[in-house]
C-alpha positions as CSV (number, residue, x, y, z in Angstrom):
1,M,79.2,-15.2,158.4
2,I,78.0,-14.3,155.2
3,A,77.2,-17.6,152.9
4,R,79.1,-17.9,149.7
5,S,77.4,-19.1,146.7
6,A,78.5,-21.0,144.1
7,P,78.7,-18.0,141.1
8,S,73.5,-18.3,144.3
9,L,75.2,-16.5,147.4
10,A,77.2,-15.8,144.6
11,L,80.9,-16.8,143.2
12,V,82.7,-15.2,140.1
13,L,81.1,-11.8,139.9
14,A,80.3,-12.7,136.0
15,A,79.0,-16.1,137.1
16,T,77.6,-15.9,140.5
17,I,77.5,-20.3,142.5
18,L,80.1,-20.1,145.1
19,V,82.1,-23.2,146.3
20,A,84.5,-23.7,148.7
21,S,87.8,-22.6,147.6
22,A,90.0,-24.8,145.7
23,A,93.2,-23.3,147.8
24,T,95.1,-25.6,149.8
25,A,96.3,-24.3,153.4
26,A,99.5,-22.3,152.6
27,A,102.1,-20.8,155.1
28,K,102.0,-17.5,152.8
29,L,99.7,-17.0,150.1
30,T,102.1,-14.7,147.2
31,S,101.9,-13.9,143.8
32,K,103.5,-16.9,143.1
33,N,101.4,-19.3,144.7
34,S,98.3,-17.9,144.4
35,F,95.9,-15.2,142.8
36,P,93.3,-12.8,143.4
37,F,89.7,-13.8,142.6
38,A,86.7,-12.3,142.3
39,F,83.7,-13.4,144.9
40,A,80.5,-12.1,145.9
41,A,78.7,-12.9,148.9
42,T,74.6,-12.4,148.9
43,S,71.8,-13.1,152.1
44,T,68.9,-11.6,153.5
45,E,69.1,-9.8,156.7
46,V,66.3,-9.2,159.3
47,F,66.2,-6.5,161.5
48,S,64.0,-6.0,164.5
49,G,63.3,-3.4,167.0
50,A,60.4,-1.9,169.2
51,D,58.5,1.4,168.5
52,C,59.2,4.2,166.1
53,G,62.5,6.2,165.9
54,T,64.5,3.2,167.1
55,T,67.3,1.5,165.2
56,A,68.8,-1.9,164.8
57,S,72.1,-2.8,163.1
58,I,73.7,-6.1,162.0
59,T,77.2,-7.2,161.1
60,K,78.3,-9.8,158.7
61,T,81.7,-10.9,158.1
62,L,83.7,-12.1,154.9
63,P,86.3,-14.8,154.9
64,A,89.8,-13.5,156.0
65,G,91.8,-12.2,153.4
66,A,88.8,-10.2,151.5
67,T,89.7,-7.1,150.2
68,G,88.3,-4.1,147.9
69,I,84.9,-5.0,149.6
70,K,81.9,-3.0,147.9
71,V,78.4,-3.4,149.4
72,R,76.1,-3.0,146.4
73,E,72.4,-3.8,148.3
74,P,71.3,-2.4,150.2
75,A,72.3,1.3,150.4
76,V,71.4,4.2,152.4
77,G,68.2,5.7,151.7
78,D,66.6,2.3,150.8
79,R,63.3,1.4,152.5
80,D,61.9,-2.0,153.3
81,E,59.0,-3.2,151.3
82,A,56.6,-2.3,154.0
83,G,58.3,1.1,154.0
84,G,58.3,1.4,157.8
85,T,62.4,1.6,157.7
86,Q,65.2,3.0,155.8
87,V,69.1,2.2,155.8
88,T,70.8,5.0,157.6
89,A,74.3,3.8,157.4
90,V,76.3,1.2,155.9
91,T,79.8,0.7,156.6
92,V,82.9,-1.5,156.1
93,T,85.6,-2.2,158.7
94,G,88.1,-4.5,158.0
95,T,86.3,-7.7,157.0
96,A,83.1,-6.8,158.4
97,I,79.9,-5.2,156.8
98,T,77.6,-3.1,159.1
99,V,74.0,-2.2,158.4
100,T,71.8,0.0,160.4
101,V,68.6,0.8,160.0
102,L,65.8,3.4,161.4
103,A,62.1,2.7,162.2
104,D,60.6,5.8,160.8
105,G,57.5,5.0,158.5
106,A,54.0,5.3,158.9
107,T,53.8,1.6,159.1
108,I,55.8,1.7,162.7
109,C,55.2,5.3,163.5
110,D,51.0,6.1,162.7
111,P,48.7,4.7,165.1
112,A,46.3,4.9,162.7
113,Q,48.0,2.5,160.5
114,T,49.7,0.2,163.3
115,G,46.4,-0.7,164.9
116,Y,47.9,0.1,168.3
117,P,46.9,3.1,170.6
118,P,49.5,5.9,171.2
119,G,51.9,5.1,173.6
120,A,51.9,1.2,173.0
121,T,54.8,-0.6,172.1
122,V,55.0,-1.4,168.7
123,Y,57.5,-4.4,167.6
124,W,58.9,-4.3,164.2
125,T,60.7,-6.3,161.7
126,A,62.4,-5.6,158.2
127,S,64.0,-7.2,155.6
128,Y,66.7,-6.3,153.0
129,D,68.8,-8.3,150.9
130,L,72.8,-7.9,151.2
131,R,75.2,-7.9,148.3
132,A,78.8,-7.7,149.1
133,E,81.6,-8.2,146.3
134,Y,85.3,-8.7,147.1
135,K,88.3,-10.5,146.2
136,R,90.6,-12.9,148.0
137,R,93.7,-14.8,147.3
138,V,93.2,-18.5,146.3
139,Q,95.3,-21.3,144.8
140,A,93.9,-23.1,141.6
141,T,94.3,-27.2,141.4
142,L,95.1,-29.5,138.5
143,R,93.7,-32.3,137.3
144,V,95.3,-35.5,137.5
145,Y,93.2,-36.8,134.8
146,Y,93.6,-33.8,132.7
147,E,90.4,-33.0,130.6
148,S,88.7,-36.0,132.3
149,Y,85.0,-35.9,133.6
150,M,85.0,-39.5,134.2
151,H,83.7,-40.5,137.5
152,G,86.5,-40.7,140.6
153,A,88.7,-38.1,138.3
154,R,90.9,-36.7,141.2
155,W,92.4,-32.8,141.5
156,K,95.8,-31.9,143.2
157,M,97.8,-29.4,144.3
158,R,101.6,-29.8,142.6
159,P,100.8,-33.4,141.5
160,K,103.6,-35.3,140.9
161,T,101.9,-37.6,138.2
162,I,99.5,-36.4,135.4
163,H,97.8,-38.8,133.3
164,D,96.5,-37.7,129.6
165,S,92.6,-39.0,129.3
166,R,91.7,-36.8,126.2
167,A,89.3,-38.1,123.9
168,G,91.4,-39.8,121.2
169,A,94.5,-39.4,122.9
170,A,96.7,-42.5,123.2
171,P,96.0,-44.7,126.2
172,G,98.6,-44.7,128.7
173,Q,100.3,-41.5,128.3
174,R,101.3,-39.6,131.3
175,V,103.7,-37.6,132.7
176,T,105.9,-38.8,135.8
177,G,108.1,-37.1,138.6
178,I,107.0,-33.6,138.2
179,K,108.6,-31.1,140.0
180,W,107.1,-27.9,140.0
181,K,108.9,-24.6,140.1
182,R,106.0,-22.6,141.0
183,F,102.1,-23.6,141.6
184,G,98.7,-22.1,142.5
185,G,99.2,-18.6,140.8
186,R,97.9,-17.6,137.3
187,K,100.9,-19.8,135.8
188,A,102.3,-22.9,137.3
189,I,105.4,-24.4,135.7
190,G,107.2,-27.7,136.0
191,Y,109.2,-30.2,134.7
192,G,108.6,-34.1,134.6
193,T,109.1,-37.5,132.2
194,L,107.0,-38.2,129.6
195,R,105.9,-41.8,129.5
196,Q,104.1,-43.8,126.5
197,D,103.2,-47.0,128.2
198,Y,101.7,-48.2,125.1
199,C,105.2,-48.3,123.7
200,R,106.6,-51.9,123.2
201,P,110.5,-52.2,123.2
202,D,111.0,-52.6,119.3
203,D,108.3,-49.8,118.7
204,N,109.5,-46.2,117.5
205,C,108.7,-43.9,120.3
206,P,111.8,-41.2,120.1
207,Q,109.5,-39.0,122.7
208,N,109.2,-41.6,125.3
209,G,111.2,-40.9,128.3
210,K,112.2,-37.6,127.3
211,R,112.2,-34.5,129.6
212,I,109.0,-32.1,129.3
213,R,107.9,-28.7,130.5
214,L,104.5,-28.1,131.6
215,V,102.6,-25.1,131.8
216,A,99.2,-25.0,133.2
217,S,97.2,-21.5,132.9
218,K,93.7,-20.0,132.6
219,P,93.0,-20.5,136.7
220,D,89.2,-20.0,137.0
221,Y,86.0,-21.5,138.8
222,C,84.6,-25.0,136.8
223,K,81.2,-25.6,137.7
224,D,81.9,-29.2,136.6
225,S,84.7,-29.8,139.0
226,D,83.1,-27.4,141.7
227,R,86.9,-25.9,141.9
228,I,89.3,-23.0,141.1
229,E,91.5,-24.8,138.8
230,Y,93.9,-24.6,135.6
231,L,91.9,-24.6,132.5
232,R,94.5,-25.1,130.2
233,L,97.8,-27.5,130.3
234,A,100.7,-27.5,127.8
235,G,103.2,-29.6,127.4
236,S,106.4,-29.3,125.4
237,I,109.4,-31.1,124.6
238,G,112.2,-29.0,123.6
239,K,110.6,-26.4,121.2
240,I,107.8,-28.6,120.2
241,E,104.6,-28.1,122.1
242,W,103.6,-31.9,122.6
243,F,99.9,-31.5,123.7
244,G,98.1,-28.5,124.7
245,G,94.4,-27.6,125.1
246,I,91.5,-25.7,126.9
247,I,89.4,-27.6,129.5
248,T,85.9,-26.7,129.0
249,C,83.3,-26.0,131.6
250,S,79.8,-25.3,132.1
251,P,79.1,-21.5,132.6
């Protein structure tokens, strides 16, 4: 199988490290619990054969569910560095990519260059870089301690509790008992209860214990966490946005 890279076999088309998808197994991936994400797979393939005029093929298989497959390298007509072979066919069948090369160059076919007498078997090898771009449905995950890069921070699918760990945020603020109407796709929507653990009985904390609506959005690959996760989380009580912000990730 073609190795995937963290957008260096390559992840996102713009970024190129591929990590294991943050997707959690689901019975069926739909537009509500997943979204199509752009991946790229790269590898160096070595072809081998014997004698002028022979062909060799390799077949590489992308992950199940890969769609919109485009082979960027190699292209028909490309030659290997030594010039002994050329690509004669690049085909995609389902999630399988097949590349065929033909030995037709002087370094294999001309005895004056091979050093072998006419009629002798000439064994050859040729290397080509392979790059394929495709899309596959994945599911986004969410930080339990959002905006946290602390050691031990966790990520979950449909977390029931989320802790506010933003810099400067009041300690002990969390959302509990969260029930998600949808999760894993381009947007997650859920409802829970705002808990402000720092509030004492005689403190004025009118929002403590109130129902809060959560909206997680902007799912993307985050290099810091090595996951595909929601990079924005907003919470509102009634029509008032209680918190909201973008999680910053390394490019």
